[in-house]
Each structure stands twice: as structure tokens, then as C-alpha cells.
C-alpha positions as CSV (number, residue, x, y, z in Angstrom):
1,X,-57.5,-107.6,143.8
2,X,-58.1,-105.5,140.7
3,X,-56.2,-105.6,137.4
4,X,-55.4,-102.2,136.0
5,X,-54.0,-101.1,132.7
6,X,-55.3,-100.1,129.3
7,X,-58.0,-102.2,127.9
8,X,-59.1,-101.9,124.3
9,X,-62.7,-100.7,123.9
10,X,-65.2,-101.1,121.2
11,X,-64.2,-98.0,119.1
12,X,-60.6,-99.3,118.9
13,X,-61.8,-102.7,117.6
14,X,-64.0,-100.9,115.1
15,X,-61.2,-98.7,113.8
16,X,-58.9,-101.8,113.6
17,X,-61.5,-103.6,111.6
18,X,-62.1,-100.6,109.3
19,X,-58.3,-100.1,108.7
20,X,-57.9,-103.9,107.9
21,X,-60.7,-103.7,105.4
22,X,-59.1,-100.7,103.7
23,X,-55.7,-102.3,103.7
24,X,-57.1,-105.4,102.2
25,X,-58.9,-103.5,99.5
26,X,-55.7,-101.5,98.6
27,X,-53.7,-104.7,98.6
28,X,-56.3,-106.4,96.3
29,X,-56.0,-103.5,93.9
30,X,-52.2,-103.5,94.1
31,X,-52.2,-107.2,93.3
32,X,-54.5,-106.7,90.3
33,X,-52.2,-103.9,89.0
34,X,-48.8,-105.7,89.6
35,X,-47.0,-107.7,87.0
36,X,-44.4,-109.0,89.3
37,X,-45.0,-112.4,91.0
38,X,-42.9,-111.4,94.1
39,X,-45.0,-108.2,94.6
40,X,-48.2,-110.2,94.1
41,X,-47.1,-112.6,96.9
42,X,-46.5,-109.7,99.2
43,X,-50.0,-108.3,98.5
44,X,-51.4,-111.8,99.2
45,X,-49.6,-111.9,102.5
46,X,-51.0,-108.5,103.5
47,X,-54.5,-109.5,102.5
48,X,-54.3,-112.8,104.7
49,X,-52.9,-110.7,107.6
50,X,-55.8,-108.2,107.1
51,X,-58.3,-111.0,107.2
52,X,-56.9,-112.3,110.5
53,X,-57.2,-108.8,112.0
54,X,-60.8,-108.5,110.7
55,X,-61.6,-111.8,112.4
56,X,-60.0,-110.8,115.7
57,X,-61.7,-107.5,115.7
58,X,-65.1,-108.9,114.8
59,X,-64.7,-111.5,117.6
60,X,-63.8,-108.7,120.1
61,X,-66.8,-106.7,119.1
62,X,-69.0,-109.8,119.3
63,X,-70.2,-109.1,115.8
64,X,-71.1,-112.4,114.1
65,X,-72.3,-110.7,110.9
66,X,-68.9,-109.0,110.3
67,X,-67.2,-112.4,111.1
68,X,-69.4,-114.2,108.6
69,X,-68.8,-111.5,105.9
70,X,-65.0,-111.8,106.5
71,X,-65.4,-115.6,106.1
72,X,-67.2,-115.1,102.8
73,X,-64.5,-112.6,101.7
74,X,-61.8,-115.2,102.5
75,X,-63.6,-117.9,100.5
76,X,-64.2,-115.7,97.5
77,X,-60.5,-114.5,97.7
78,X,-59.2,-118.1,97.6
79,X,-61.5,-118.8,94.7
80,X,-60.2,-115.8,92.9
81,X,-56.6,-116.7,93.6
82,X,-57.2,-120.1,92.0
83,X,-59.2,-118.8,89.1
84,X,-58.6,-115.0,88.5
85,X,-61.6,-114.4,86.4
86,X,-63.5,-111.1,86.1
87,X,-66.5,-112.7,87.9
88,X,-64.4,-113.9,90.8
89,X,-62.8,-110.5,91.0
90,X,-66.2,-108.8,91.2
91,X,-67.2,-111.2,94.0
92,X,-64.2,-110.0,96.1
93,X,-65.0,-106.4,95.4
94,X,-68.6,-106.9,96.3
95,X,-67.6,-108.6,99.5
96,X,-65.4,-105.6,100.4
97,X,-68.2,-103.2,99.7
98,X,-70.6,-105.2,101.9
99,X,-68.2,-105.3,104.7
100,X,-67.6,-101.6,104.5
101,X,-71.3,-100.8,104.5
102,X,-72.0,-103.2,107.4
103,X,-69.3,-101.7,109.7
104,X,-70.7,-98.1,109.5
């Protein structure tokens, strides 16, 4: 017995991961530029969903380094949300850049 049907392949996971990173980055910038708490909350939701997609994609690609980088980004994001200092903002931005350079 064989199971047929479409199965996601590695390039799909890579593009999903890349799109999630870009969405996270845009949402982080949007949150930074927003003055409305409701809008900031929406950006936070999108960032959390993006982190989940990054994790799922990294797991599917069996890429532990990307998974570790995503965990680091999540930690730095939580630190930033608790204490939105310039230093914590730079950590999140640096994490995004590291992930983007690693995935290429």
C-alpha cells in the first residue's frame, strides 16, 4: 500500500521560513512605528505566529541552527516587549539579520 498526494519538500519549508522572517521583521517595524496599543497588539500576534511558523519550518528542514536562532529571537523579543530599550531593540534586529543570513 502506498500513500499518494502532495508532500511538502525542502524548498517549500525554506520559502515558508523566509517569508515568516520577513513578516516578523515587518511586524516588528510596524509595532515600533505604531502609536496605537490595539495595533501594537496585532503586530505582536503576527510576530508570535511568525515565530511558530519559523519553528515548524526549521524542524521540517531538520535545521537545528535555525531553530536555535529562532529561540534566541523569541527570547530577545520577550525581553524587548518587557523593556523596550534601544539596546533590546538592536538585539531583536540583529537576531533577524543573523537568521536571514543563515537561511541563504
